[in-house]
N, C-alpha and C positions, 0 to 999 in steps of 0.2 A: 480656543483655549490655546497655548502657545505650541503648544504638542500639536495639534491640528495643522499648526502653520508652519512648522519648521522639518514635522517626520516626513522625509522622502520613502524610504522605503524600509519594509519588512522584512525580512528571511526567515523561511520557518522552514523545517529542517529536522530528522529524529526517526520522527514518524509522519504519514502519508496528512495529508492535509485536509480534509475534509472542505467540500465545495460549503456548504453550511457557515463552517466556523471563517471563513474566504468573504464570506459576503455578508456578516455581519459582520466583522471590523470595514470590510472596503464602505459600507450604511456608516459606521461612525467615523471613518477618518478619509472622507472620499480622494482624498487626492494625496494616498499613499501610496504608494507599487508597493503588492501584497508578492514576492517572488517565493514558488515554491521550488524548493532545492532537494538532487536527489543525490545520491553514492555512498557508499561504504566508505572504511574507515582505508582499503586496500586499495582505494582509488583516489587516495587522498579527499577522505568525503565527499566534498559535490563536485557531481560530473553532468549533471545535466540541471537547467535552470529551465523554470517556465512563471512565465508574471500570466497573474490572476487577469483577468478580465470581464467585470459586473453582467454586461452585458450578454453576454456565449456561455459562461461559467457558472453561474449562479443556479441550473437546473441541470447541471450534469451530479452521475452519477460519481466519478472523481474524477479531482483533477490530473490532467495528462505530468508527467513527469517535466515535460518538455526536448531541449536540441541541448545536445551536448553543448558542454563551455569548450571559451579557444582550446585547444591541445590535444580534447579527447575523442574520441572515439566511438560511437555505441553500435554493438550488433544482433539484432533478432535470430534466432537461429535454429534449427531444431535439433532430432538427437542425434544428426548423425551434420551437425554443425554446418548445414548450409544453409545460405541465408532464407529467410521467411518476406513471404510477399505485402505490402502491408494490407494491414486488418486480421494478417493472420499473427495466432499467438506463436510463443516460441520462448527458449531461455534468452538472458539479457545478461549481455557480455563489455567490458569495458576493454577500451587501448585506448593509447594513445602514454603520454609523459605524465600523467596520473600514477599509471601501475603499481603498487609501490613495487620491492623488490621479492616479497617473502613474505612467509612470515617465521618470524628468531626462535631459533632452534627448535624448526617441526619441518623437515624436511619434506617429511609424507607427506603432508596435509599442502606444501606449496606447491607441491609435484604434481596434487590432484585439481587443486585452483588456479595455480599462474601456467597457461596452455603458451602453445606458439601461436603466433597469430599469421591465424593462414592466408590472408589479404598483405598483412607488410611480414617479407622473412626477415628475421631477425628479430624480428618486436615479441612483445606477448600480452597477452592479452587474459582480465579477470575473469575467471565465470561465478557472476552470481547469489548462482539461484534462487533469482526474480523468472517470475513470468510479466511478460511484454509484447506489446505491438507498435506496430505506426500507426498513427493515424493519418488520413486525407495531407491533412495540413502541414504533414512534418514534423509531428510531434510525435512523443512516445511517450504511447500511456502503461501504467506499472499496472496488473491484473494479480501478484498475490508473489508466494514463495511455490516451487513446485512441489519442495518436500509438505505442503498444509494443506494439498487439493484429499479429500474422504473419498469414500466407497460406502454410500450408502441407499440401500435398498437396487443396487443395482445400480446408482446415478452416478458420474463422479462432480463432485463437488468443492468449487470453494468455497470455505468459510467465510474470507474476506468481501465475495462476491456478494451473501446477503448482509453481510455488514456495512457495505455500501447506504444498501437498501434502504436501509432500518437508519438511518439517516436521519434519510431524506422525508421522514415521516414529520411534520408538524408536532412541537412540544419535545420531539426527541433533541436532548441535548448533547446525548456521547452512548454511546451503544459498543458493545463489543460478541464477537459470536466464537464456539468455540466449539471443536468435536471431540467429545468425550466416548470410552467402547468400555462397557460395562459384561465381561463373558463375549458374546458372540456378535453383541449389538454393537452398535457404533450409532449415533444421533447427535444435531445439532444441539445447544442450546443456548439461547441468547441472551446478551445482559443489558439493560436499558438504564436511562434516569431521562429525569425528567415527563414521561408519561407512563401510563397505568397499565398494565399488561392486556387488557382485552382490546383497550384501543386499538395498540402496537399488532397484535395476533388479525383483528380482524382488519386492520388497514394494511398490512403484510401478504394479505390471504390473498387480495388484489391486484398487488406488483409482482409475487413469485409464483409460479408451480407449485402444490402441492408438494413432491416431492422435496424442494429447498425449502417446506416450513422448519421451522426450529424447534423439537418436540419439548419444549421449555421454555417459559421467558421468565426472567429473574428481574425482579425492581431493583438496583442500586444506587447508595445515600454515598459510601467513601468506594475508593474504589482502589485493588495494590496496589503501587507501585514501586518497582524495584528503584535500586540504590542510586540512577542515573535520572530518576523521574518517568520511567516510559513507564505502561499499562503490563505491571505481571502476569500474563495469563493463565500461569499455572497454577496463583493463588487464586482465582476467582473461584468464588463455592461453589460447592455442588447444587441440582436440585435439595432441597427443603434443610440446607446449609451444615451437610454433612460435609 
């Protein structure tokens, strides 16, 4: 088609791009570059880019967010705001020309999130609330949110880790994992589309330790979305449709 001949690049942002989605696109339009973008509005939307490589990336659990764009700097720091070495998770901070001045008419939140840059005196950095780590090739891998980790049966779990593995299972077109707390018990719930729950449960058990297994699997035909088109996790149905 004319699209296959003329479309040079496609940029994906707003939500993490699943490797399976990128792979399907690459098979359909092999001459079109797929660019995975990352960045919050507070850093002028995009602070990092990663170009999908079909040969090495199609089997990944998640795609890297890449390297900082010109003018941006990415830091991965621990709770004391010391630099984390490659391979070690920490919180992601963004610095450089794209960092916003702050939140309009919200001085307390601005003070909380926009901090002095310890490496460039006189400049500021934005605390994203995202977990990330440096990979050996110098790219950054996003791991989830610092506030989305949950403790289940004594183990700290990032629901996004389970979600990423679900997306690797053959036949699964879409997946989401959320934690729900009832009384004193917290459990994981998996939402899937494109594959039956028994098949998914059996396959997931081969890939994850028991403590990371969701307690329920819900098959979805339609997904709740926000006005901006993103998945509305708060509106995902409870088991049994309650």
